[in-house]
DSSP file (Angstrom, degrees, kcal/mol; ACC not computed):
  #  RESIDUE AA STRUCTURE BP1 BP2  ACC     N-H-->O    O-->H-N    N-H-->O    O-->H-N    TCO  KAPPA ALPHA  PHI   PSI    X-CA   Y-CA   Z-CA
    1    1 A M              0   0    0      0, 0.0     2,-0.5     0, 0.0     0, 0.0   0.000 360.0 360.0 360.0 131.7   90.2  131.5   91.0
    2    2 A I        -     0   0    0     80,-0.1     3,-0.1     1,-0.0     2,-0.0  -0.854 360.0-114.8 -99.2 131.0   91.3  131.3   87.4
    3    3 A L    >   -     0   0    0     -2,-0.5     3,-1.5     1,-0.1     2,-0.2  -0.359  40.8 -97.5 -61.4 141.6   94.8  130.1   86.7
    4    4 A S  T 3  S+     0   0    0      1,-0.2    -1,-0.1    52,-0.0    79,-0.0  -0.409 103.4   6.4 -63.4 129.4   96.9  132.8   85.0
    5    5 A G  T 3  S+     0   0    0      1,-0.2    52,-0.7    -2,-0.2    -1,-0.2   0.605  87.9 157.0  79.3  12.8   97.1  132.5   81.3
    6    6 A I  E <   -A   56   0A   0     -3,-1.5    76,-2.2    50,-0.2     2,-0.3  -0.498  19.7-171.0 -78.6 140.7   94.6  129.6   80.9
    7    7 A K  E     -AB  55  81A   0     48,-2.7    48,-3.1    74,-0.2     2,-0.5  -0.943  16.3-138.4-123.7 148.8   92.9  129.1   77.7
    8    8 A I  E     -AB  54  80A   0     72,-2.4    72,-2.1    -2,-0.3     2,-0.5  -0.943  18.8-164.0-109.4 127.0   90.0  126.7   77.0
    9    9 A V  E     -AB  53  79A   0     44,-2.2    44,-2.4    -2,-0.5     2,-0.5  -0.937   4.9-161.7-115.0 128.7   90.1  124.7   73.8
   10   10 A G  E     -AB  52  78A   0     68,-3.1    68,-2.4    -2,-0.5     2,-0.5  -0.940   7.8-169.7-108.1 130.3   87.2  122.9   72.2
   11   11 A I  E     -AB  51  77A   0     40,-3.0    40,-2.6    -2,-0.5     2,-0.5  -0.969   5.6-162.5-125.0 116.8   87.9  120.3   69.6
   12   12 A S  E     -AB  50  76A   0     64,-3.1    64,-2.4    -2,-0.5     2,-0.5  -0.854   5.6-166.9 -97.3 129.9   85.2  118.7   67.5
   13   13 A V  E     +AB  49  75A   0     36,-2.7    36,-2.3    -2,-0.5     3,-0.4  -0.949  12.1 177.4-121.8 110.7   86.1  115.4   65.9
   14   14 A D  S    S+     0   0    0     60,-3.5     2,-0.4    -2,-0.5    61,-0.1   0.746  83.1  41.2 -85.3 -24.9   83.7  114.3   63.2
   15   15 A K  S  > S+     0   0    0     59,-0.4     4,-3.4    58,-0.2     5,-0.3  -0.604  74.1 168.8-121.1  69.1   85.6  111.1   62.1
   16   16 A R  H  > S+     0   0    0     31,-3.0     4,-2.0    -3,-0.4    -1,-0.2   0.868  72.0  44.0 -56.1 -50.0   86.6  109.9   65.5
   17   17 A T  H  4 S+     0   0    0      1,-0.2    -1,-0.2     2,-0.2    30,-0.1   0.847 120.8  42.0 -68.9 -31.4   87.9  106.5   64.7
   18   18 A Q  H  4 S+     0   0    0     -3,-0.3     4,-0.3     1,-0.1    -2,-0.2   0.889 122.4  37.3 -78.5 -41.0   89.8  107.7   61.7
   19   19 A S  H  X S+     0   0    0     -4,-3.4     4,-2.6     1,-0.2     3,-0.4   0.634  89.8  92.4 -89.3 -16.2   91.2  110.9   63.2
   20   20 A A  H  X S+     0   0    0     -4,-2.0     4,-2.8    -5,-0.3     5,-0.2   0.860  84.6  50.0 -53.1 -45.9   92.0  109.8   66.7
   21   21 A P  H  > S+     0   0    0      0, 0.0     4,-1.9     0, 0.0    -1,-0.2   0.910 114.6  44.4 -62.0 -39.7   95.6  108.8   66.1
   22   22 A E  H  > S+     0   0    0     -3,-0.4     4,-2.0    -4,-0.3    -2,-0.2   0.906 114.0  49.3 -70.2 -40.9   96.5  112.1   64.5
   23   23 A V  H  X S+     0   0    0     -4,-2.6     4,-2.6     1,-0.2     5,-0.2   0.934 111.3  50.2 -61.7 -45.4   94.6  114.1   67.1
   24   24 A Q  H  X S+     0   0    0     -4,-2.8     4,-2.5    -5,-0.3    -1,-0.2   0.886 107.5  54.2 -60.8 -39.5   96.4  112.2   69.9
   25   25 A E  H  X S+     0   0    0     -4,-1.9     4,-1.7    -5,-0.2    -1,-0.2   0.916 110.8  45.6 -60.6 -44.0   99.8  112.8   68.2
   26   26 A V  H  X S+     0   0    0     -4,-2.0     4,-1.2     2,-0.2    -2,-0.2   0.935 113.5  48.8 -65.3 -46.1   99.1  116.6   68.2
   27   27 A L  H  < S+     0   0    0     -4,-2.6    -2,-0.2     1,-0.2    -1,-0.2   0.866 108.5  54.2 -64.3 -35.6   97.9  116.6   71.8
   28   28 A T  H >< S+     0   0    0     -4,-2.5     3,-1.5     1,-0.2     4,-0.3   0.891 102.5  57.7 -63.8 -38.9  100.9  114.6   72.9
   29   29 A K  H 3< S+     0   0    0     -4,-1.7     3,-0.3     1,-0.3    -1,-0.2   0.853 116.3  35.0 -59.4 -35.0  103.2  117.2   71.3
   30   30 A Y  T >X S+     0   0    0     -4,-1.2     3,-2.2    -3,-0.2     4,-0.7   0.141  82.9 120.4-104.3  17.8  101.6  119.9   73.5
   31   31 A G  G X4  +     0   0    0     -3,-1.5     3,-0.6     1,-0.3    -1,-0.2   0.785  68.2  59.1 -56.5 -32.7  101.1  117.6   76.6
   32   32 A D  G 34 S+     0   0    0     -3,-0.3    -1,-0.3    -4,-0.3    -2,-0.1   0.622 108.2  47.4 -73.7 -10.3  103.2  119.8   78.9
   33   33 A K  G <4 S+     0   0    0     -3,-2.2    23,-3.1    22,-0.0     2,-0.7   0.515  93.3  87.3-102.6 -10.7  100.9  122.7   78.2
   34   34 A I  E <<  +C   55   0A   0     -4,-0.7    21,-0.2    -3,-0.6     3,-0.1  -0.822  48.1 177.1 -96.1 114.8   97.6  120.8   78.7
   35   35 A I  E    S+     0   0A   0     19,-2.6     2,-0.3    -2,-0.7    -1,-0.2   0.677  70.1   7.7 -93.6 -18.5   96.6  120.8   82.4
   36   36 A S  E     -C   54   0A   0     18,-1.1    18,-2.1     2,-0.0     2,-0.3  -0.980  60.3-168.2-158.1 155.2   93.4  118.9   81.9
   37   37 A R  E     -C   53   0A   0     -2,-0.3     2,-0.4    16,-0.2    16,-0.2  -0.997   3.2-177.5-146.2 135.7   91.6  117.1   79.1
   38   38 A F  E     -C   52   0A   0     14,-2.5    14,-3.0    -2,-0.3     2,-0.4  -0.993   6.7-174.0-137.9 128.5   88.0  115.8   78.9
   39   39 A G  E     +C   51   0A   0     -2,-0.4     2,-0.3    12,-0.2    12,-0.2  -0.970   6.4 171.1-127.6 140.6   86.5  113.9   76.0
   40   40 A V  E     -C   50   0A   0     10,-2.6    10,-3.1    -2,-0.4     2,-0.3  -0.968  24.5-130.8-138.5 154.9   83.0  112.7   75.2
   41   41 A H  E     -C   49   0A   0     -2,-0.3     2,-0.4     8,-0.3     8,-0.3  -0.771  35.5 -99.2-102.6 155.4   81.3  111.1   72.3
   42   42 A D    >   -     0   0    0      6,-2.4     3,-2.5     3,-0.5     6,-0.2  -0.596  46.5-109.3 -71.9 123.4   78.1  112.3   70.8
   43   43 A V  T 3  S+     0   0    0     -2,-0.4    -1,-0.1     1,-0.3     3,-0.1  -0.313 103.6   9.9 -57.5 128.2   75.3  110.0   72.1
   44   44 A G  T 3  S+     0   0    0      1,-0.1     2,-0.6    -3,-0.0    -1,-0.3   0.340 112.9  91.1  83.8  -8.0   74.1  107.9   69.2
   45   45 A E    X   -     0   0    0     -3,-2.5     3,-0.9     3,-0.1    -3,-0.5  -0.896  50.8-176.6-121.8  99.2   76.9  109.0   67.0
   46   46 A K  T 3  S+     0   0    0     -2,-0.6   -29,-0.1     1,-0.2    -1,-0.1   0.662  83.3  51.1 -72.3 -13.1   79.9  106.7   67.3
   47   47 A E  T 3  S+     0   0    0    -31,-0.1   -31,-3.0   -32,-0.1     2,-0.4   0.530  95.7  77.7-101.7  -7.1   82.0  108.8   64.9
   48   48 A R    <   +     0   0    0     -3,-0.9    -6,-2.4    -6,-0.2     2,-0.3  -0.857  54.3 163.9-107.0 139.4   81.5  112.3   66.6
   49   49 A G  E     -AC  13  41A   0    -36,-2.3   -36,-2.7    -2,-0.4     2,-0.4  -0.959  25.3-145.0-146.3 164.6   83.3  113.4   69.6
   50   50 A L  E     -AC  12  40A   0    -10,-3.1   -10,-2.6    -2,-0.3     2,-0.4  -0.999  11.7-170.8-134.4 131.0   84.2  116.5   71.6
   51   51 A I  E     -AC  11  39A   0    -40,-2.6   -40,-3.0    -2,-0.4     2,-0.4  -0.978   3.8-164.9-120.2 133.7   87.4  117.1   73.5
   52   52 A T  E     -AC  10  38A   0    -14,-3.0   -14,-2.5    -2,-0.4     2,-0.3  -0.966   8.6-169.8-117.9 139.7   87.9  120.1   75.9
   53   53 A L  E     -AC   9  37A   0    -44,-2.4   -44,-2.2    -2,-0.4     2,-0.6  -0.928  23.4-144.6-124.1 147.0   91.3  121.2   77.1
   54   54 A N  E     -AC   8  36A   0    -18,-2.1   -19,-2.6    -2,-0.3   -18,-1.1  -0.980  34.3-169.6-103.9 117.9   92.6  123.6   79.7
   55   55 A F  E     -AC   7  34A   0    -48,-3.1   -48,-2.7    -2,-0.6     2,-0.5  -0.917  19.6-171.4-119.3 131.2   95.8  124.9   78.1
   56   56 A V  E     +A    6   0A   0    -23,-3.1     2,-0.3    -2,-0.4   -50,-0.2  -0.952  44.9  93.8-123.0 109.9   98.5  127.1   79.6
   57   57 A G  S    S-     0   0    0    -52,-0.7    -2,-0.1    -2,-0.5     2,-0.0  -0.961  74.6 -57.3-174.3-178.8  101.0  128.4   77.1
   58   58 A S     >  -     0   0    0     -2,-0.3     4,-2.3     1,-0.1     5,-0.2  -0.289  47.4-112.8 -73.7 162.0  101.8  131.3   74.9
   59   59 A N  H  > S+     0   0    0      1,-0.2     4,-2.6     2,-0.2     5,-0.2   0.859 119.6  56.2 -62.1 -34.8   99.4  132.6   72.3
   60   60 A E  H  > S+     0   0    0      2,-0.2     4,-2.2     1,-0.2    -1,-0.2   0.924 108.1  46.5 -63.0 -45.0  101.9  131.4   69.6
   61   61 A E  H  > S+     0   0    0      2,-0.2     4,-2.6     1,-0.2    -2,-0.2   0.899 112.5  50.8 -63.9 -40.7  101.8  127.9   71.0
   62   62 A L  H  X S+     0   0    0     -4,-2.3     4,-2.7     2,-0.2    -2,-0.2   0.912 110.5  48.7 -64.1 -42.8   98.0  128.0   71.2
   63   63 A N  H  X S+     0   0    0     -4,-2.6     4,-2.8     2,-0.2     5,-0.2   0.892 111.2  50.6 -63.8 -39.4   97.8  129.2   67.6
   64   64 A Q  H  X S+     0   0    0     -4,-2.2     4,-2.4     2,-0.2    -2,-0.2   0.934 112.3  46.6 -63.4 -46.1  100.1  126.4   66.5
   65   65 A L  H  X S+     0   0    0     -4,-2.6     4,-2.4     2,-0.2     5,-0.2   0.945 115.3  45.9 -59.2 -50.1   98.1  123.8   68.3
   66   66 A S  H  X S+     0   0    0     -4,-2.7     4,-2.7     1,-0.2    11,-0.2   0.917 113.3  48.6 -61.9 -45.5   94.8  125.1   66.9
   67   67 A N  H  X S+     0   0    0     -4,-2.8     4,-1.1     2,-0.2    -1,-0.2   0.900 111.7  49.8 -63.1 -41.1   96.2  125.4   63.3
   68   68 A R  H  < S+     0   0    0     -4,-2.4     3,-0.4    -5,-0.2     4,-0.4   0.924 113.3  45.7 -64.8 -44.2   97.6  121.9   63.4
   69   69 A L  H >< S+     0   0    0     -4,-2.4     3,-1.6     1,-0.2    -2,-0.2   0.920 110.6  53.4 -64.0 -43.4   94.3  120.4   64.7
   70   70 A N  H 3< S+     0   0    0     -4,-2.7    -1,-0.2     1,-0.3    -2,-0.2   0.708  99.8  63.4 -66.3 -19.2   92.3  122.4   62.2
   71   71 A S  T 3< S+     0   0    0     -4,-1.1    -1,-0.3    -3,-0.4     2,-0.2   0.621  85.4  94.9 -78.7 -12.0   94.5  121.0   59.4
   72   72 A L  S X  S-     0   0    0     -3,-1.6     3,-1.7    -4,-0.4     2,-0.2  -0.584  89.8-101.6 -82.7 142.2   93.2  117.4   60.2
   73   73 A D  T 3  S+     0   0    0      1,-0.3   -58,-0.2    -2,-0.2    -1,-0.1  -0.425 104.4   5.5 -63.5 125.6   90.3  116.0   58.2
   74   74 A G  T 3  S+     0   0    0      1,-0.2   -60,-3.5    -2,-0.2     2,-0.4   0.588 104.3 115.7  79.6  10.8   87.1  116.2   60.2
   75   75 A V  E <   -B   13   0A   0     -3,-1.7     2,-0.4   -62,-0.2    -1,-0.2  -0.942  38.1-179.3-118.7 134.5   88.6  118.1   63.1
   76   76 A K  E     -B   12   0A   0    -64,-2.4   -64,-3.1    -2,-0.4     2,-0.4  -0.995   5.1-171.4-132.6 127.5   87.7  121.7   64.2
   77   77 A A  E     +B   11   0A   0     -2,-0.4     2,-0.3   -66,-0.2   -66,-0.2  -0.961   8.6 168.9-122.0 136.1   89.4  123.5   67.1
   78   78 A K  E     -B   10   0A   0    -68,-2.4   -68,-3.1    -2,-0.4     2,-0.3  -0.958  10.5-168.2-137.5 156.3   88.4  126.8   68.7
   79   79 A Y  E     -B    9   0A   0     -2,-0.3     2,-0.4   -70,-0.2   -70,-0.2  -0.959  14.3-151.4-144.7 161.7   89.5  128.5   71.8
   80   80 A I  E     -B    8   0A   0    -72,-2.1   -72,-2.4    -2,-0.3     2,-0.5  -0.984  20.3-131.9-130.7 146.2   88.9  131.3   74.3
   81   81 A D  E     -B    7   0A   0     -2,-0.4   -74,-0.2   -74,-0.2   -75,-0.1  -0.863  10.1-156.3 -97.4 124.9   91.4  133.1   76.5
   82   82 A M              0   0    0    -76,-2.2   -75,-0.1    -2,-0.5    -1,-0.1   0.406 360.0 360.0 -84.7   2.3   90.2  133.3   80.1
   83   83 A E              0   0    0    -77,-0.2    -1,-0.2   -78,-0.1   -76,-0.1   0.479 360.0 360.0 -84.5 360.0   92.3  136.4   80.9
């Protein structure tokens, strides 16, 4: 069963140690819309990481989250809507 309105967000972070505080700030702002979060680093690459989110919110909120993340240096966010 897929939760109603769930979106999956993939976030690539190329400058993990530099960008982590800003990424965390953005994710905290939308914390009530994030139902799960999983992060891994690229094996052998201490500066690259990948975060996946399960997000439940409006398309407007999702676009705001994505745009804010994409405005950060070395961060790229993309999402899919599971509906």
